[in-house]
DRENTORKOL-3810 file (N, C-alpha, C; in nm, 4 decimals):
REM DRENTORKOL-3810
@n.u->0.0430; n.v->-0.0997; n.w->-0.0082; ca.u->0.0093; ca.v->-0.0242; ca.w->-0.0104; c.u->0.0862; c.v->0.1331; c.w->-0.0412
@n.u->0.1457; n.v->0.1290; n.w->0.0672; ca.u->0.3038; ca.v->0.2167; ca.w->0.1056; c.u->0.2828; c.v->0.2840; c.w->-0.0929
@n.u->0.3952; n.v->0.1474; n.w->-0.1056; ca.u->0.4457; ca.v->0.1572; ca.w->-0.2504; c.u->0.3377; c.v->0.2397; c.w->-0.3679
@n.u->0.2599; n.v->0.1827; n.w->-0.3472; ca.u->0.0987; ca.v->0.2503; ca.w->-0.4872; c.u->0.1588; c.v->0.3690; c.w->-0.4037
@n.u->0.1113; n.v->0.4336; n.w->-0.2852; ca.u->0.0711; ca.v->0.5728; ca.w->-0.2247; c.u->0.2216; c.v->0.6489; c.w->-0.2772
@n.u->0.3073; n.v->0.6319; n.w->-0.2464; ca.u->0.4315; ca.v->0.6604; ca.w->-0.3277; c.u->0.4463; c.v->0.6639; c.w->-0.4914
@n.u->0.4004; n.v->0.5682; n.w->-0.5423; ca.u->0.3885; ca.v->0.5912; ca.w->-0.6733; c.u->0.3346; c.v->0.6796; c.w->-0.7483
@n.u->0.2131; n.v->0.7282; n.w->-0.6979; ca.u->0.1007; ca.v->0.8093; ca.w->-0.7455; c.u->0.1427; c.v->0.9099; c.w->-0.7125
@n.u->0.2023; n.v->0.9661; n.w->-0.5817; ca.u->0.3213; ca.v->1.0860; ca.w->-0.5417; c.u->0.3870; c.v->1.1568; c.w->-0.6039
@n.u->0.4331; n.v->1.0420; n.w->-0.7208; ca.u->0.5802; ca.v->1.0595; ca.w->-0.7776; c.u->0.4832; c.v->1.0637; c.w->-0.9043
@n.u->0.3597; n.v->1.0266; n.w->-0.9049; ca.u->0.3163; ca.v->1.0395; ca.w->-1.0878; c.u->0.2645; c.v->1.1937; c.w->-1.0930
@n.u->0.2215; n.v->1.1849; n.w->-0.9834; ca.u->0.1130; ca.v->1.3685; ca.w->-0.9329; c.u->0.2626; c.v->1.4770; c.w->-0.9369
@n.u->0.3460; n.v->1.4623; n.w->-0.8941; ca.u->0.4227; ca.v->1.5347; ca.w->-0.9001; c.u->0.5116; c.v->1.5677; c.w->-1.0289
@n.u->0.5153; n.v->1.4537; n.w->-1.1103; ca.u->0.5497; ca.v->1.4517; ca.w->-1.2377; c.u->0.4878; c.v->1.5610; c.w->-1.3191
@n.u->0.3477; n.v->1.5113; n.w->-1.3185; ca.u->0.2232; ca.v->1.5638; ca.w->-1.3959; c.u->0.2490; c.v->1.7507; c.w->-1.3719
@n.u->0.2390; n.v->1.7333; n.w->-1.2255; ca.u->0.2391; ca.v->1.9097; ca.w->-1.1849; c.u->0.4043; c.v->2.0287; c.w->-1.2534
@n.u->0.4925; n.v->1.9059; n.w->-1.2274; ca.u->0.6194; ca.v->1.9653; ca.w->-1.3084; c.u->0.6031; c.v->1.9812; c.w->-1.4141
@n.u->0.5079; n.v->1.8858; n.w->-1.5669; ca.u->0.4755; ca.v->1.9338; ca.w->-1.6240; c.u->0.4460; c.v->2.0278; c.w->-1.7316
@n.u->0.3639; n.v->2.0652; n.w->-1.6151; ca.u->0.2513; ca.v->2.1654; ca.w->-1.6407; c.u->0.2822; c.v->2.2912; c.w->-1.6494
@n.u->0.4265; n.v->2.3364; n.w->-1.5367; ca.u->0.4906; ca.v->2.4417; ca.w->-1.4658; c.u->0.5481; c.v->2.4072; c.w->-1.5804
@n.u->0.6218; n.v->2.3419; n.w->-1.6167; ca.u->0.7309; ca.v->2.3673; ca.w->-1.7400; c.u->0.6975; c.v->2.4339; c.w->-1.8596
@n.u->0.5133; n.v->2.3888; n.w->-1.9109; ca.u->0.4535; ca.v->2.4365; ca.w->-2.0231; c.u->0.4628; c.v->2.5925; c.w->-2.0114
@n.u->0.3675; n.v->2.6242; n.w->-1.9120; ca.u->0.3542; ca.v->2.7503; ca.w->-1.8524; c.u->0.4614; c.v->2.8482; c.w->-1.8670
@n.u->0.5749; n.v->2.7960; n.w->-1.8005; ca.u->0.7013; ca.v->2.9093; ca.w->-1.8119; c.u->0.7477; c.v->2.8832; c.w->-1.9229
@n.u->0.7250; n.v->2.8142; n.w->-2.0546; ca.u->0.7971; ca.v->2.8413; ca.w->-2.1298; c.u->0.7295; c.v->2.9149; c.w->-2.2507
@n.u->0.6084; n.v->2.9439; n.w->-2.2071; ca.u->0.5529; ca.v->3.0597; ca.w->-2.2665; c.u->0.5772; c.v->3.1919; c.w->-2.2665
@n.u->0.5957; n.v->3.2193; n.w->-2.1358; ca.u->0.6302; ca.v->3.3129; ca.w->-2.1113; c.u->0.7631; c.v->3.3656; c.w->-2.1834
@n.u->0.8613; n.v->3.2432; n.w->-2.1964; ca.u->1.0393; ca.v->3.2723; ca.w->-2.2899; c.u->0.9640; c.v->3.3085; c.w->-2.4203
@n.u->0.8334; n.v->3.2486; n.w->-2.4844; ca.u->0.7858; ca.v->3.2658; ca.w->-2.6000; c.u->0.7622; c.v->3.3985; c.w->-2.6140
@n.u->0.6692; n.v->3.4470; n.w->-2.5509; ca.u->0.6238; ca.v->3.5856; ca.w->-2.5145; c.u->0.7332; c.v->3.6549; c.w->-2.5778
@n.u->0.8579; n.v->3.6601; n.w->-2.4395; ca.u->0.9707; ca.v->3.7008; ca.w->-2.4879; c.u->1.0205; c.v->3.7154; c.w->-2.6096
@n.u->1.0620; n.v->3.5724; n.w->-2.6577; ca.u->1.1343; ca.v->3.6131; ca.w->-2.8044; c.u->1.0454; c.v->3.6447; c.w->-2.9010
@n.u->0.9233; n.v->3.6299; n.w->-2.9167; ca.u->0.8457; ca.v->3.7275; ca.w->-3.0107; c.u->0.9098; c.v->3.8748; c.w->-3.0485
@n.u->0.8237; n.v->3.9080; n.w->-2.8722; ca.u->0.8744; ca.v->4.0600; ca.w->-2.9125; c.u->1.0413; c.v->4.0787; c.w->-2.9543
@n.u->1.0882; n.v->4.0488; n.w->-2.8847; ca.u->1.2472; ca.v->4.0604; ca.w->-2.9739; c.u->1.2888; c.v->4.0507; c.w->-3.0772
@n.u->1.2371; n.v->3.9262; n.w->-3.1282; ca.u->1.1598; ca.v->3.9527; ca.w->-3.2833; c.u->1.1575; c.v->4.0637; c.w->-3.3503
@n.u->1.0213; n.v->4.0995; n.w->-3.3039; ca.u->0.9610; ca.v->4.2739; ca.w->-3.3422; c.u->1.1053; c.v->4.3539; c.w->-3.3375
@n.u->1.0844; n.v->4.3510; n.w->-3.1939; ca.u->1.2152; ca.v->4.4668; ca.w->-3.1948; c.u->1.3525; c.v->4.4861; c.w->-3.2943
@n.u->1.3501; n.v->4.4004; n.w->-3.2550; ca.u->1.4827; ca.v->4.3208; ca.w->-3.4160; c.u->1.4711; c.v->4.3872; c.w->-3.5202
@n.u->1.3502; n.v->4.3606; n.w->-3.5651; ca.u->1.3225; ca.v->4.4173; ca.w->-3.7181; c.u->1.3070; c.v->4.5128; c.w->-3.7220
@n.u->1.2436; n.v->4.6160; n.w->-3.6026; ca.u->1.1792; ca.v->4.7580; ca.w->-3.6367; c.u->1.3756; c.v->4.8061; c.w->-3.6219
@n.u->1.4488; n.v->4.7581; n.w->-3.5309; ca.u->1.6219; ca.v->4.8071; ca.w->-3.5153; c.u->1.6613; c.v->4.8035; c.w->-3.6491
@n.u->1.6048; n.v->4.7144; n.w->-3.7443; ca.u->1.7296; ca.v->4.6830; ca.w->-3.8922; c.u->1.6162; c.v->4.8162; c.w->-4.0124
@n.u->1.5243; n.v->4.8305; n.w->-3.9112; ca.u->1.4571; ca.v->4.9036; ca.w->-4.0557; c.u->1.3341; c.v->4.8428; c.w->-4.1457
@n.u->1.2986; n.v->4.7095; n.w->-4.0830; ca.u->1.3150; ca.v->4.6296; ca.w->-4.1800; c.u->1.1035; c.v->4.5768; c.w->-4.1458
@n.u->1.0093; n.v->4.7010; n.w->-4.1995; ca.u->0.8683; ca.v->4.6750; ca.w->-4.1539; c.u->0.8017; c.v->4.5195; c.w->-4.1843
@n.u->0.8887; n.v->4.4854; n.w->-4.3066; ca.u->0.7798; ca.v->4.3542; ca.w->-4.3459; c.u->0.8314; c.v->4.2620; c.w->-4.2397
@n.u->0.9243; n.v->4.2559; n.w->-4.2042; ca.u->0.9811; ca.v->4.1656; ca.w->-4.0994; c.u->0.8895; c.v->4.2014; c.w->-3.9378
@n.u->0.8537; n.v->4.3229; n.w->-3.8972; ca.u->0.7830; ca.v->4.3502; ca.w->-3.8073; c.u->0.6658; c.v->4.3083; c.w->-3.8232
@n.u->0.6047; n.v->4.2887; n.w->-3.9373; ca.u->0.4675; ca.v->4.2680; ca.w->-3.9986; c.u->0.4222; c.v->4.1595; c.w->-3.9937
@n.u->0.5572; n.v->4.0773; n.w->-4.0267; ca.u->0.5109; ca.v->3.9085; ca.w->-4.0478; c.u->0.5069; c.v->3.9022; c.w->-3.8621
@n.u->0.5675; n.v->3.9703; n.w->-3.7688; ca.u->0.6063; ca.v->3.9489; ca.w->-3.6411; c.u->0.4250; c.v->3.9898; c.w->-3.5913
@n.u->0.3525; n.v->4.0579; n.w->-3.6336; ca.u->0.2520; ca.v->4.0980; ca.w->-3.5915; c.u->0.1335; c.v->4.0322; c.w->-3.6686
@n.u->0.0534; n.v->3.9529; n.w->-3.5415; ca.u->-0.0611; ca.v->3.8537; ca.w->-3.6652; c.u->-0.1932; c.v->3.9926; c.w->-3.6844
@n.u->-0.2658; n.v->3.9488; n.w->-3.8261; ca.u->-0.3364; ca.v->4.0364; ca.w->-3.8766; c.u->-0.3705; c.v->4.1971; c.w->-3.8426
@n.u->-0.2195; n.v->4.2934; n.w->-3.8592; ca.u->-0.1718; ca.v->4.3584; ca.w->-3.8658; c.u->-0.1693; c.v->4.4680; c.w->-3.9919
@n.u->-0.3474; n.v->4.4834; n.w->-4.0128; ca.u->-0.3524; ca.v->4.5814; ca.w->-4.1245; c.u->-0.3972; c.v->4.7473; c.w->-4.0700
@n.u->-0.4351; n.v->4.7890; n.w->-4.2061; ca.u->-0.4221; ca.v->4.9584; ca.w->-4.1589; c.u->-0.3526; c.v->5.0048; c.w->-4.0803
@n.u->-0.4003; n.v->5.1075; n.w->-3.9893; ca.u->-0.3271; ca.v->5.1897; ca.w->-3.9142; c.u->-0.2268; c.v->5.1214; c.w->-3.8786
@n.u->-0.2364; n.v->4.9860; n.w->-3.8430; ca.u->-0.1310; ca.v->4.9000; ca.w->-3.7458; c.u->-0.0610; c.v->4.9286; c.w->-3.8100
@n.u->-0.0664; n.v->4.8255; n.w->-3.9400; ca.u->0.0946; ca.v->4.8519; ca.w->-4.0411; c.u->0.1579; c.v->4.9509; c.w->-4.0658
@n.u->0.0884; n.v->5.1065; n.w->-4.0939; ca.u->0.1670; ca.v->5.2131; ca.w->-4.1091; c.u->0.2173; c.v->5.2415; c.w->-3.9819
@n.u->0.1585; n.v->5.2456; n.w->-3.8783; ca.u->0.2663; ca.v->5.2675; ca.w->-3.7508; c.u->0.3700; c.v->5.1772; c.w->-3.7566
@n.u->0.3607; n.v->5.0425; n.w->-3.7922; ca.u->0.4841; ca.v->4.9225; ca.w->-3.8299; c.u->0.5797; c.v->5.0041; c.w->-3.9107
@n.u->0.5371; n.v->5.0253; n.w->-4.0213; ca.u->0.6228; ca.v->5.1206; ca.w->-4.1226; c.u->0.7206; c.v->5.2563; c.w->-4.0601
@n.u->0.6037; n.v->5.3514; n.w->-3.9878; ca.u->0.6693; ca.v->5.4322; ca.w->-3.9415; c.u->0.8076; c.v->5.4051; c.w->-3.8374
@n.u->0.7732; n.v->5.3339; n.w->-3.7123; ca.u->0.8122; ca.v->5.2665; ca.w->-3.6899; c.u->0.9725; c.v->5.1950; c.w->-3.7234
@n.u->0.9672; n.v->5.1613; n.w->-3.8095; ca.u->1.1069; ca.v->5.1271; ca.w->-3.8886; c.u->1.1951; c.v->5.1952; c.w->-3.9407
@n.u->1.0725; n.v->5.2989; n.w->-4.0241; ca.u->1.1873; ca.v->5.4245; ca.w->-4.0780; c.u->1.2453; c.v->5.4906; c.w->-3.9355
@n.u->1.1444; n.v->5.5595; n.w->-3.8247; ca.u->1.2320; ca.v->5.6132; ca.w->-3.7751; c.u->1.2701; c.v->5.5524; c.w->-3.6492
@n.u->1.2948; n.v->5.4523; n.w->-3.6469; ca.u->1.3365; ca.v->5.3577; ca.w->-3.5198; c.u->1.4687; c.v->5.2693; c.w->-3.5481
@n.u->1.5043; n.v->5.3342; n.w->-3.7156; ca.u->1.6141; ca.v->5.2084; ca.w->-3.7372; c.u->1.7908; c.v->5.2446; c.w->-3.6595
@n.u->1.8177; n.v->5.1766; n.w->-3.6212; ca.u->1.9734; ca.v->5.1715; ca.w->-3.5396; c.u->2.0312; c.v->5.0539; c.w->-3.6050
@n.u->2.1500; n.v->5.0943; n.w->-3.5815; ca.u->2.2341; ca.v->4.9557; ca.w->-3.5794; c.u->2.3231; c.v->4.9480; c.w->-3.4878
@n.u->2.3329; n.v->4.7858; n.w->-3.4671; ca.u->2.3599; ca.v->4.7098; ca.w->-3.3397; c.u->2.2522; c.v->4.6396; c.w->-3.2774
@n.u->2.3038; n.v->4.5498; n.w->-3.2155; ca.u->2.2022; ca.v->4.4576; ca.w->-3.1293; c.u->2.0823; c.v->4.5169; c.w->-3.0637
@n.u->1.9935; n.v->4.4642; n.w->-3.0871; ca.u->1.8589; ca.v->4.5285; ca.w->-2.9213; c.u->1.8954; c.v->4.4272; c.w->-2.8393
@n.u->1.9235; n.v->4.5482; n.w->-2.7665; ca.u->1.9771; ca.v->4.4997; ca.w->-2.6002; c.u->1.8119; c.v->4.5264; c.w->-2.5105
@n.u->1.7045; n.v->4.4606; n.w->-2.4548; ca.u->1.6536; ca.v->4.4440; ca.w->-2.3511; c.u->1.6544; c.v->4.5170; c.w->-2.2540
@n.u->1.6128; n.v->4.6536; n.w->-2.2466; ca.u->1.6673; ca.v->4.6396; ca.w->-2.0861; c.u->1.5467; c.v->4.6329; c.w->-1.9431
@n.u->1.4288; n.v->4.6292; n.w->-2.0123; ca.u->1.3443; ca.v->4.5975; ca.w->-1.9392; c.u->1.1957; c.v->4.5512; c.w->-1.9912
@n.u->1.1248; n.v->4.4823; n.w->-1.9380; ca.u->1.0354; ca.v->4.4131; ca.w->-1.9429; c.u->0.8900; c.v->4.3792; c.w->-1.8548
@n.u->0.7985; n.v->4.4616; n.w->-1.9100; ca.u->0.6811; ca.v->4.4065; ca.w->-1.7995; c.u->0.5747; c.v->4.4131; c.w->-1.8451
@n.u->0.5527; n.v->4.2576; n.w->-1.8932; ca.u->0.4351; ca.v->4.2153; ca.w->-1.9653; c.u->0.3049; c.v->4.2171; c.w->-1.8763
@n.u->0.1835; n.v->4.2197; n.w->-1.9425; ca.u->0.0555; ca.v->4.2132; ca.w->-1.8417; c.u->-0.0159; c.v->4.0809; c.w->-1.8600
@n.u->0.0301; n.v->3.9769; n.w->-1.9771; ca.u->-0.0037; ca.v->3.8555; ca.w->-1.9772; c.u->0.0692; c.v->3.7704; c.w->-1.9226
@n.u->0.2283; n.v->3.8270; n.w->-1.8139; ca.u->0.3120; ca.v->3.6815; ca.w->-1.7897; c.u->0.2470; c.v->3.6239; c.w->-1.6777
@n.u->0.3152; n.v->3.4782; n.w->-1.6327; ca.u->0.2047; ca.v->3.4105; ca.w->-1.6042; c.u->0.0765; c.v->3.3643; c.w->-1.5861
@n.u->0.0072; n.v->3.4194; n.w->-1.7344; ca.u->-0.1224; ca.v->3.3910; ca.w->-1.7900; c.u->-0.1653; c.v->3.2311; c.w->-1.7595
@n.u->-0.2207; n.v->3.2286; n.w->-1.6478; ca.u->-0.2785; ca.v->3.0392; ca.w->-1.7267; c.u->-0.3694; c.v->3.0462; c.w->-1.7703
@n.u->-0.5023; n.v->3.1170; n.w->-1.8748; ca.u->-0.5908; ca.v->3.0920; ca.w->-1.9489; c.u->-0.6015; c.v->3.2546; c.w->-2.0433
@n.u->-0.6476; n.v->3.2134; n.w->-2.1239; ca.u->-0.6096; ca.v->3.3373; ca.w->-2.2403; c.u->-0.6203; c.v->3.4606; c.w->-2.1735
@n.u->-0.5684; n.v->3.5582; n.w->-2.2213; ca.u->-0.5737; ca.v->3.6968; ca.w->-2.1888; c.u->-0.4612; c.v->3.7534; c.w->-2.2932
@n.u->-0.5303; n.v->3.8937; n.w->-2.2703; ca.u->-0.4833; ca.v->4.0183; ca.w->-2.3981; c.u->-0.4150; c.v->4.1452; c.w->-2.2713
@n.u->-0.3328; n.v->4.1836; n.w->-2.3660; ca.u->-0.2531; ca.v->4.2623; ca.w->-2.2554; c.u->-0.1700; c.v->4.3601; c.w->-2.3591
@n.u->-0.0991; n.v->4.4498; n.w->-2.2551; ca.u->0.0009; ca.v->4.5609; ca.w->-2.3027; c.u->0.1304; c.v->4.4643; c.w->-2.2480
@n.u->0.2573; n.v->4.5023; n.w->-2.2837; ca.u->0.3837; ca.v->4.4846; ca.w->-2.2201; c.u->0.4574; c.v->4.5718; c.w->-2.2694
@n.u->0.4984; n.v->4.6636; n.w->-2.1911; ca.u->0.5998; ca.v->4.7520; ca.w->-2.1939; c.u->0.7597; c.v->4.7048; c.w->-2.1843
@n.u->0.8138; n.v->4.7322; n.w->-2.3099; ca.u->0.9473; ca.v->4.7195; ca.w->-2.3405; c.u->1.0074; c.v->4.8649; c.w->-2.3682
@n.u->1.1719; n.v->4.8277; n.w->-2.2913; ca.u->1.2765; ca.v->4.9111; ca.w->-2.3030; c.u->1.3544; c.v->4.9163; c.w->-2.3402
@n.u->1.3890; n.v->4.9238; n.w->-2.4695; ca.u->1.5317; ca.v->4.8625; ca.w->-2.5215; c.u->1.6157; c.v->5.0026; c.w->-2.5662
@n.u->1.7407; n.v->4.9130; n.w->-2.6308; ca.u->1.8310; ca.v->5.0400; ca.w->-2.6596; c.u->1.9130; c.v->4.9158; c.w->-2.7870
@n.u->2.0158; n.v->5.0449; n.w->-2.8427; ca.u->2.1297; ca.v->4.9764; ca.w->-2.9246; c.u->2.2734; c.v->5.0290; c.w->-2.8525
@n.u->2.3652; n.v->4.9336; n.w->-2.8829; ca.u->2.4975; ca.v->4.9616; ca.w->-2.7941; c.u->2.5393; c.v->5.1430; c.w->-2.7941
@n.u->2.4535; n.v->5.2172; n.w->-2.9189; ca.u->2.5607; ca.v->5.3438; ca.w->-2.8836; c.u->2.3446; c.v->5.4444; c.w->-2.9111
@n.u->2.2594; n.v->5.3771; n.w->-2.9038; ca.u->2.1613; ca.v->5.4548; ca.w->-2.8557; c.u->2.1067; c.v->5.4653; c.w->-2.7255
@n.u->2.0555; n.v->5.5482; n.w->-2.7361; ca.u->1.9741; ca.v->5.5734; ca.w->-2.5706; c.u->1.8555; c.v->5.4897; c.w->-2.5995
@n.u->1.7333; n.v->5.4803; n.w->-2.4844; ca.u->1.6700; ca.v->5.3930; ca.w->-2.4998; c.u->1.5367; c.v->5.4228; c.w->-2.5206
@n.u->1.4871; n.v->5.3476; n.w->-2.6079; ca.u->1.3251; ca.v->5.3479; ca.w->-2.6606; c.u->1.2301; c.v->5.2837; c.w->-2.5259
@n.u->1.1225; n.v->5.3351; n.w->-2.4953; ca.u->1.0252; ca.v->5.2980; ca.w->-2.4756; c.u->0.8661; c.v->5.2329; c.w->-2.5690
@n.u->0.8546; n.v->5.1290; n.w->-2.5479; ca.u->0.7160; ca.v->5.0510; ca.w->-2.6283; c.u->0.6397; c.v->4.9755; c.w->-2.6061
@n.u->0.4979; n.v->5.0032; n.w->-2.6113; ca.u->0.4032; ca.v->4.8795; ca.w->-2.5949; c.u->0.3780; c.v->4.7991; c.w->-2.6823
@n.u->0.3175; n.v->4.6945; n.w->-2.6532; ca.u->0.3133; ca.v->4.5829; ca.w->-2.7764; c.u->0.2164; c.v->4.4727; c.w->-2.6882
@n.u->0.0791; n.v->4.5326; n.w->-2.7937; ca.u->-0.0213; ca.v->4.4441; ca.w->-2.7494; c.u->-0.0130; c.v->4.3357; c.w->-2.7800
@n.u->-0.0334; n.v->4.1968; n.w->-2.6408; ca.u->0.0007; ca.v->4.0310; ca.w->-2.6784; c.u->-0.1469; c.v->4.0194; c.w->-2.6049
@n.u->-0.1552; n.v->3.8925; n.w->-2.7352; ca.u->-0.2707; ca.v->3.7883; ca.w->-2.6276; c.u->-0.2184; c.v->3.6685; c.w->-2.6671
@n.u->-0.2724; n.v->3.6002; n.w->-2.5040; ca.u->-0.1937; ca.v->3.4174; ca.w->-2.5219; c.u->-0.3900; c.v->3.3981; c.w->-2.5515
@n.u->-0.3733; n.v->3.2601; n.w->-2.6221; ca.u->-0.4897; ca.v->3.1874; ca.w->-2.6253; c.u->-0.4659; c.v->3.0675; c.w->-2.5415
@n.u->-0.5268; n.v->2.9823; n.w->-2.5203; ca.u->-0.5439; ca.v->2.8348; ca.w->-2.4581; c.u->-0.5728; c.v->2.8412; c.w->-2.3078
@n.u->-0.5186; n.v->2.7802; n.w->-2.2179; ca.u->-0.4790; ca.v->2.7386; ca.w->-2.1057; c.u->-0.3395; c.v->2.6304; c.w->-2.1079
@n.u->-0.3390; n.v->2.6328; n.w->-1.9359; ca.u->-0.2046; ca.v->2.5842; ca.w->-1.8684; c.u->-0.2505; c.v->2.4056; c.w->-1.9229
@n.u->-0.3636; n.v->2.3827; n.w->-1.8630; ca.u->-0.3678; ca.v->2.2243; ca.w->-1.9529; c.u->-0.3720; c.v->2.1979; c.w->-2.1154
@n.u->-0.4016; n.v->2.2639; n.w->-2.2164; ca.u->-0.4192; ca.v->2.2850; ca.w->-2.3033; c.u->-0.2794; c.v->2.3317; c.w->-2.3748
@n.u->-0.2278; n.v->2.3896; n.w->-2.3293; ca.u->-0.1652; ca.v->2.4674; ca.w->-2.4260; c.u->-0.1543; c.v->2.6224; c.w->-2.4408
@n.u->-0.0765; n.v->2.6829; n.w->-2.3641; ca.u->-0.0854; ca.v->2.8367; ca.w->-2.4681; c.u->0.0173; c.v->2.8558; c.w->-2.6027
@n.u->-0.0583; n.v->2.9961; n.w->-2.6942; ca.u->-0.0376; ca.v->3.0260; ca.w->-2.7726; c.u->0.0147; c.v->3.1524; c.w->-2.7658
@n.u->0.1254; n.v->3.1933; n.w->-2.7975; ca.u->0.1659; ca.v->3.3843; ca.w->-2.8245; c.u->0.1204; c.v->3.4401; c.w->-2.9828
@n.u->0.0671; n.v->3.5415; n.w->-2.9582; ca.u->0.0600; ca.v->3.6428; ca.w->-3.0867; c.u->0.0925; c.v->3.7581; c.w->-3.0540
@n.u->0.1121; n.v->3.8453; n.w->-3.1119; ca.u->0.1856; ca.v->3.9619; ca.w->-3.0959; c.u->0.0927; c.v->4.0366; c.w->-3.1908
@n.u->-0.0522; n.v->4.1525; n.w->-3.1309; ca.u->-0.1404; ca.v->4.2008; ca.w->-3.2442; c.u->-0.0894; c.v->4.3783; c.w->-3.2796
@n.u->0.0317; n.v->4.3921; n.w->-3.1769; ca.u->0.0425; ca.v->4.5602; ca.w->-3.2388; c.u->0.1457; c.v->4.6502; c.w->-3.1609
@n.u->0.2356; n.v->4.7029; n.w->-3.2432; ca.u->0.3675; ca.v->4.8307; ca.w->-3.1720; c.u->0.3036; c.v->4.9351; c.w->-3.1320
@n.u->0.3366; n.v->5.0027; n.w->-3.0341; ca.u->0.3032; ca.v->5.1575; ca.w->-3.0426; c.u->0.4182; c.v->5.2317; c.w->-3.1006
@n.u->0.3973; n.v->5.3691; n.w->-3.0989; ca.u->0.5006; ca.v->5.4468; ca.w->-3.1675; c.u->0.6038; c.v->5.4925; c.w->-2.9943
@n.u->0.6888; n.v->5.5113; n.w->-3.0290; ca.u->0.7664; ca.v->5.5552; ca.w->-2.9018; c.u->0.6901; c.v->5.6470; c.w->-2.8061
@n.u->0.6824; n.v->5.5754; n.w->-2.6273; ca.u->0.6394; ca.v->5.6716; ca.w->-2.5637; c.u->0.7495; c.v->5.7175; c.w->-2.4910
@n.u->0.6887; n.v->5.8232; n.w->-2.3466; ca.u->0.7767; ca.v->5.9038; ca.w->-2.2820; c.u->0.8344; c.v->5.7887; c.w->-2.1748
@n.u->0.9948; n.v->5.7862; n.w->-2.1259; ca.u->1.0551; ca.v->5.6799; ca.w->-2.0366; c.u->1.0324; c.v->5.6254; c.w->-1.9084
@n.u->0.9247; n.v->5.7546; n.w->-1.8514; ca.u->0.8453; ca.v->5.6848; ca.w->-1.7981; c.u->0.6923; c.v->5.6922; c.w->-1.7352
@n.u->0.6390; n.v->5.6981; n.w->-1.8562; ca.u->0.5553; ca.v->5.6754; ca.w->-1.9233; c.u->0.4812; c.v->5.4912; c.w->-1.8983
@n.u->0.3536; n.v->5.4552; n.w->-1.8643; ca.u->0.2640; ca.v->5.3466; ca.w->-1.8723; c.u->0.2218; c.v->5.3111; c.w->-2.0194
@n.u->0.2020; n.v->5.1703; n.w->-2.0075; ca.u->0.1632; ca.v->5.1427; ca.w->-2.1469; c.u->-0.0064; c.v->5.1763; c.w->-2.1071
END
């Protein structure tokens, strides 16, 4: 009987560990997508930005093109601060992520990215980027 309880506890622990790992991986996926978006922006690559933004048309696409022209910079993108409203979400959620970034020879840029997480921790979460703002004041929130 004791061996059965230990086996059940071990299986439960492994199941919970797998769920937590899946949940934490979604945070990494969000950050990676936002980083790719900002890298395309810093390269001046509006098409690359639009590939990262889901269903971005009209005003959204024009803002992405304007950002690509205005924020074109040399060097690698460095994320200085990252504050996600969807971080650690267990279920579907849409919110703004405030990102402070720079390149080695420039001052920081602050922007907001609208992020949508779909699904649940049990079934799996997917991440979509919906829009990116023009630069905002360094002390402003999203």
